[in-house]
C-alpha positions as CSV (number, residue, x, y, z in Angstrom):
1,M,98.9,270.9,98.0
2,V,102.7,269.0,98.1
3,D,103.6,269.1,102.2
4,T,100.1,268.0,103.5
5,P,101.0,264.6,105.0
6,S,100.8,261.2,102.8
7,V,98.9,258.5,103.8
8,R,101.9,256.9,104.7
9,E,102.8,259.4,107.2
10,R,99.9,259.5,108.9
11,R,99.9,255.7,108.9
12,L,102.8,256.2,110.5
13,A,102.4,258.3,113.0
14,R,99.6,256.6,114.3
15,E,101.4,253.6,114.9
16,L,104.3,255.6,116.8
17,R,101.7,256.9,118.5
18,Q,100.0,253.8,119.4
19,L,103.1,251.7,120.4
20,R,104.5,254.8,122.7
21,T,100.5,254.4,124.4
22,G,101.1,250.8,124.3
23,E,104.6,250.7,126.3
24,Q,102.3,253.1,129.0
25,L,104.6,256.0,128.3
26,H,103.6,260.2,127.7
27,A,105.3,262.0,125.3
28,K,106.8,263.7,128.0
29,D,108.5,260.5,128.8
30,V,109.6,259.9,125.6
31,A,111.5,263.6,125.2
32,A,113.7,263.0,128.7
33,R,114.4,259.9,126.8
34,L,115.7,260.5,123.3
35,G,116.8,264.3,124.9
36,W,113.7,266.0,122.8
37,S,111.2,268.2,123.2
38,P,107.5,267.0,124.2
39,S,106.2,269.4,121.5
40,K,109.0,267.2,118.7
41,V,106.9,264.0,119.9
42,S,103.6,265.6,119.5
43,R,104.4,266.8,115.8
44,I,106.0,263.1,114.6
45,E,102.5,261.8,115.8
46,T,100.4,264.2,114.2
47,A,102.2,264.1,111.3
48,R,103.0,267.5,111.8
49,I,106.7,266.8,110.8
50,G,108.2,264.3,109.3
51,I,111.0,262.1,111.0
52,A,114.3,261.3,110.1
53,A,115.8,257.3,110.0
54,D,117.8,257.4,113.0
55,D,115.3,258.8,115.1
56,L,112.7,256.6,114.2
57,D,115.0,253.7,115.3
58,R,115.2,255.6,118.7
59,L,111.8,255.3,118.8
60,L,111.4,251.3,117.6
61,E,114.3,250.8,120.1
62,L,112.3,252.6,122.8
63,Y,109.4,251.0,122.0
64,R,110.7,247.5,122.0
65,V,109.4,246.7,118.3
66,P,109.9,243.2,117.1
67,D,112.0,243.4,114.4
68,Q,108.9,242.8,111.4
69,Q,107.2,245.2,112.1
70,A,110.2,247.6,112.2
71,D,111.2,246.9,109.0
72,L,107.5,247.8,107.9
73,L,107.5,250.9,109.6
74,R,111.1,252.2,108.2
75,R,109.6,251.5,104.7
76,L,106.5,254.0,105.6
77,A,109.1,256.8,106.8
78,P,111.5,257.5,103.7
79,S,108.7,258.7,101.6
80,A,106.0,259.7,104.0
81,R,106.5,263.4,102.5
82,P,106.9,264.2,98.9
83,R,109.5,267.1,98.2
84,G,108.4,270.4,97.4
85,W,109.1,273.4,95.2
86,W,112.0,274.7,97.6
87,D,113.8,271.6,97.3
88,A,114.8,273.2,93.7
89,Y,116.6,275.8,95.6
90,A,118.1,273.6,98.4
91,D,121.6,274.3,97.3
92,T,120.6,278.9,98.4
93,L,118.2,278.1,101.1
94,S,119.1,277.9,104.8
95,A,117.6,274.6,106.4
96,G,115.8,277.4,109.2
97,Y,114.6,278.8,106.1
98,A,113.9,275.7,104.1
99,N,112.0,274.2,107.6
100,L,110.5,277.4,107.6
101,I,108.7,277.1,104.3
102,R,107.4,274.1,104.6
103,L,105.7,274.2,107.9
104,E,104.2,277.2,106.6
105,A,103.0,275.2,103.4
106,G,101.8,271.8,105.9
107,S,99.6,274.8,108.0
108,R,96.2,275.3,107.8
109,A,96.6,278.9,109.3
110,L,98.8,281.6,110.3
111,R,98.5,284.7,112.4
112,C,101.2,287.7,112.6
113,F,102.1,290.7,114.0
114,G,104.1,293.0,111.7
115,A,106.2,295.6,113.7
116,L,108.2,296.5,110.9
117,V,107.5,295.3,107.4
118,P,104.5,293.4,106.3
119,H,104.7,289.5,106.3
120,A,106.5,288.1,103.4
121,L,103.1,286.4,102.5
122,L,101.7,290.0,102.2
123,Q,104.4,291.7,100.5
124,T,104.5,292.8,96.3
125,P,107.8,291.5,94.9
126,D,109.1,295.1,94.6
127,Y,108.7,295.8,98.6
128,V,110.5,292.5,98.2
129,R,113.3,293.7,96.6
130,Q,113.7,296.6,98.7
131,V,113.6,294.2,101.6
132,V,116.2,292.2,100.1
133,L,118.8,295.2,99.4
134,S,117.8,297.0,102.4
135,T,121.2,295.7,104.2
136,W,124.9,297.1,104.1
137,E,125.9,293.7,102.0
138,R,124.9,294.4,98.4
139,P,123.8,291.1,96.9
140,P,124.4,290.6,93.2
141,P,121.2,290.8,90.9
142,P,120.6,287.5,90.2
143,E,120.5,286.4,93.9
144,V,118.1,289.4,94.6
145,E,115.7,288.2,91.9
146,R,115.9,285.1,93.5
147,R,115.1,285.7,96.6
148,V,111.5,288.0,95.5
149,Q,111.0,284.5,93.3
150,V,111.3,282.2,96.7
151,C,109.2,284.7,98.3
152,R,106.6,284.5,95.6
153,R,106.3,280.8,95.9
154,R,106.4,281.2,98.9
155,Q,103.3,283.1,98.8
156,G,101.4,280.4,97.1
157,V,99.7,279.0,99.8
158,L,97.4,281.9,99.9
159,D,96.2,280.3,96.6
160,A,96.0,276.7,96.9
161,V,93.2,274.9,96.5
162,E,92.8,274.8,100.3
163,P,94.2,278.0,101.3
164,M,95.8,279.0,104.2
165,Q,93.8,281.1,106.3
166,L,95.9,284.4,107.1
167,W,95.3,286.8,109.8
168,A,98.0,289.6,110.0
169,V,98.1,292.9,112.4
170,L,100.3,295.5,111.2
171,D,102.0,298.6,113.3
172,E,100.6,301.8,111.6
173,S,104.4,302.9,111.4
174,V,104.8,299.5,108.9
175,L,102.1,301.6,106.4
176,R,103.6,304.9,106.7
177,R,107.5,304.0,106.3
178,T,108.7,304.4,102.4
179,A,110.1,301.5,101.2
180,G,113.2,302.3,99.9
181,A,116.8,301.1,100.6
182,P,119.9,303.1,101.1
183,G,120.6,304.9,98.1
184,T,117.5,303.0,96.2
185,P,115.0,305.7,94.4
186,G,111.2,305.2,94.1
187,G,110.7,304.4,97.9
188,A,107.5,305.6,97.8
189,A,106.2,304.5,94.9
190,V,106.9,300.9,96.3
191,L,105.1,301.5,99.2
192,R,102.0,303.0,97.5
193,G,101.5,299.8,95.4
194,Q,102.2,297.7,98.9
195,L,99.7,299.5,100.3
196,E,97.5,298.9,97.4
197,W,98.0,295.5,97.2
198,L,97.1,295.0,100.9
199,A,94.0,296.8,100.7
200,E,92.8,294.3,97.5
201,V,94.4,291.3,99.2
202,A,92.9,291.8,102.6
203,G,89.4,291.4,100.6
204,R,90.0,287.3,99.9
205,P,88.0,284.9,101.9
206,N,90.8,284.1,103.3
207,V,92.9,287.1,104.6
208,T,92.2,289.5,107.6
209,L,93.9,292.4,107.6
210,Q,94.3,294.8,110.7
211,V,96.0,297.7,112.2
212,L,97.4,299.2,115.0
213,P,97.0,302.5,114.6
214,F,99.6,304.8,117.0
215,S,96.9,305.7,119.3
216,A,96.6,302.1,120.5
217,G,99.5,302.7,122.3
218,L,102.2,300.5,123.5
219,P,101.8,296.6,122.0
220,P,101.6,293.7,124.0
221,V,104.7,292.9,122.5
222,T,108.3,294.4,122.6
223,A,110.7,292.0,120.5
224,G,108.8,293.2,117.3
225,S,107.2,290.4,114.6
226,F,105.9,287.3,115.0
227,S,104.1,284.5,113.6
228,V,101.9,281.6,114.8
229,L,101.2,278.4,112.9
230,E,98.2,276.3,113.3
231,S,98.8,272.5,112.1
232,R,96.4,270.8,109.8
233,A,96.8,267.9,111.5
234,T,95.8,268.9,114.5
235,G,93.9,272.4,114.0
236,T,95.9,274.1,116.9
237,P,98.8,276.6,116.8
238,D,101.9,274.6,117.8
239,V,104.7,276.4,116.4
240,V,105.3,280.4,116.6
241,Y,108.6,281.7,114.6
242,L,110.5,285.2,114.7
243,E,112.1,285.9,111.3
244,N,114.8,288.0,110.5
245,K,117.7,288.8,107.7
246,T,119.9,286.3,109.1
247,R,118.3,283.7,111.3
248,I,115.1,282.4,112.4
249,A,113.9,281.0,115.4
250,F,111.6,278.6,116.0
251,V,109.3,278.3,119.5
252,D,107.6,275.4,120.1
253,G,106.9,275.1,123.7
254,E,103.5,274.6,124.5
255,A,103.5,277.5,127.2
256,E,105.3,279.9,125.0
257,V,103.2,279.0,122.1
258,H,100.0,280.1,124.2
259,R,101.6,283.0,125.5
260,Y,102.1,284.4,121.9
261,G,98.7,283.3,121.0
262,R,97.2,284.8,123.8
263,A,99.3,288.4,122.7
264,F,98.0,288.1,119.1
265,E,94.5,288.1,120.7
266,L,95.1,291.3,122.4
267,L,96.9,293.0,119.4
268,T,93.2,292.3,117.7
269,E,91.3,294.2,120.1
270,M,93.5,296.6,120.3
271,A,93.2,297.1,116.6
272,L,91.3,298.5,114.4
273,D,88.6,295.9,113.1
274,P,88.6,295.1,109.2
275,D,86.4,297.2,107.5
276,A,87.9,300.3,109.3
277,S,91.7,299.0,108.9
278,V,91.0,298.5,104.9
279,R,89.7,302.2,105.0
280,F,92.6,303.1,106.4
281,V,95.1,301.7,103.9
282,E,93.4,303.1,101.3
283,R,93.8,306.3,102.7
284,L,97.7,306.1,103.1
285,A,97.4,304.8,99.6
286,A,95.7,308.0,97.9
287,E,98.0,310.4,99.7
288,R,101.2,309.0,98.3
């Protein structure tokens, strides 16, 4: 797996944590002095994210690190995180999307609620294509196929040597809405293929799928889909992201991440259990 922390990165993270505690500083103190969020300090110290050279210099200055030790730590930083497959698309991926892919690749688990469409990690290529086309813009065919290819590469986290644990709750409307972009034929067939794939992928040991039926009532979130990522380094949820066509918003405040986690727990209690959910999806697929 390309994006898990390297030995050098883990060593750098450990050294920075020891330096902070040696100065008797809390993460919130460091964050306040540097204008960061406390969660950024935490993610650096758990090797959840890499650290830019400028940020490292600011930490070394704050911790009053001697020159010889500072030079050693700087040598650890440049190759702390190996290049990933997404670097080949650097000219065409937004910074937010590239960061999202990188975070997913380094995550142990993902829990998500799909209010309008299945999570991108669960979409078939035909469904991805329709999502790309469902806009007033008309991307040229090569651009459409590039986006489909990126999404398929992104789905590789489910097939890795240590695959991501994915737990998805899908609103019933996701399973009933014809999957056709405006003016594009074949939406019913695309939806049938998507439903069949959902039933199949739910059989994997690392995938749990639940359906939130209309009869369950209003979900505990009204802002739509969301995803909660769990760090490989800490084994705890630490980032929530909200993804749409134009931007990706990251939420990393501890209290907010906890609230989304609790909302997801409630969704799982409201939804059909996994076995009943798969039967529900299979029944809808057979009706198409």
